[in-house]
N, C-alpha and C positions, 0 to 999 in steps of 0.2 A: 253418954257412954262412959263417963269417968268412973262409975262404980263397978263396971264389968272388969273381969280379969283381962290382962293384956292380950292373952291368946285369943279371947273372944273378940276383942276390939280389932286385932289384926285379921282374924278369920272373917269377920263380918265385912270389914273394909275390902278384903280381897274378893269376896263373893260379889259384893256390889260392883266392883270394878270389872270383874270377869264377865258378868252377864251384861253389863252395859256395853262392853266391847263386843261380845258375841252378838248381841242384838243389833248393833249399829254398824260395826265394821270388823268382821272376823279376821281380816288380814292383820289387824293390830295385836292379835293375841300372841304372836310370836315373842313379844317382849316378856311374857310371863313364863315361858318354857326355856329350858337349857338343853344342850346336846345329850345329856344323860336322862332327860325326862322320858317317862313312859305314859302312854295313853291306851286304855282299853275302851273301845267304843262299840257297844252292843256285841261284846265278845271278840271283836277284832283287835289285835295287838299292833301298836305302833311305837317305835322307839326312836328318840331323837327329835329335836326341834323341827327339822325339815320334813320328816315323815308325818309328824303330828300336824303341822301346818298344811301340808298337802291334803290330809284327810279333812280337816276342819273347813278349809276353803273350797273343797269340792263337794260338800254336802248338797243334796239336790233340792234346795229351796232358795227362793229369792229374799223372802223376809221372814223373820222369826221374832217372837216375843216370849220371854220367860217371865213367869210369876212365881216367886219363892213363897212356899207355904211354911217351911220350917228349915232352920239350919242349926247345926250343933258343931261345936269346936272343942278340941282337947289338946293339951300339950303332950308331947311325947318325951320319953326319957332322954332322947338325944337332941332336945331343944327345937324340934320341929313342931308343926301344928297340923293336926288332921281335922278336916272339915267335911261334914256330910250335909247334903242339901236335898230336900224333897220339894217338888214344885210341879207346875204345869207349864206347858209350852204350846204355842200355836204357830205352826209353820204354814206360810202361804194361806190357802183356803182350806187346809186340812182341819179335821176336828181337833179340839183341845185334847192333849194327851198328858198324862202324868209322867214324871221322870224322877230318877234318883241320880245324884252325882256325888262323888267323893274326891277330895283333893288332899294331897300331902304337900305342905308348904315348908320350905327351908330357907333360912336366911343365909344368903351368899353375898359377900362384899356389901353388907348393909342394904340389901334388897331382898324382898321376899319373892321367891320363885316357886313354881309348881313342878315338883319332881315326879309326882304320880297323879293321874287323873283317870277316874273310872266313871263311865256313863252308861245308864240303861233307861230305856223307856219303861214305864210301869205297865207293861202289857202282860196279861195273864192268859195263858192258853191251857184250859182245863180239858183238852181233848183227849 
């Protein structure tokens, strides 16, 4: 990783950490959000760590596995990092589905936290 820009190293490490927690113990995800964080999950808005964690821990599946296809990271002018993820997930016995997720990461007190998180399944309704 040494030849990648620092924002790519931080973004990639965050993504690996996030999905490892999500797939193994979603209750641990609270450590990456703050009270000012926002989540948009399939168009539903949640603000604050408590509301976000309530949503994530109440998702209607027992087991999930994410597979990352691609990830891109950029620095922002205000020293944050924006990360975009494309991948596939398998929840319980459901078919494999594509997804897109975007994160805005901010360094607060020497720790990278997620201030903004947007998630969508890659479903296309051409009806």
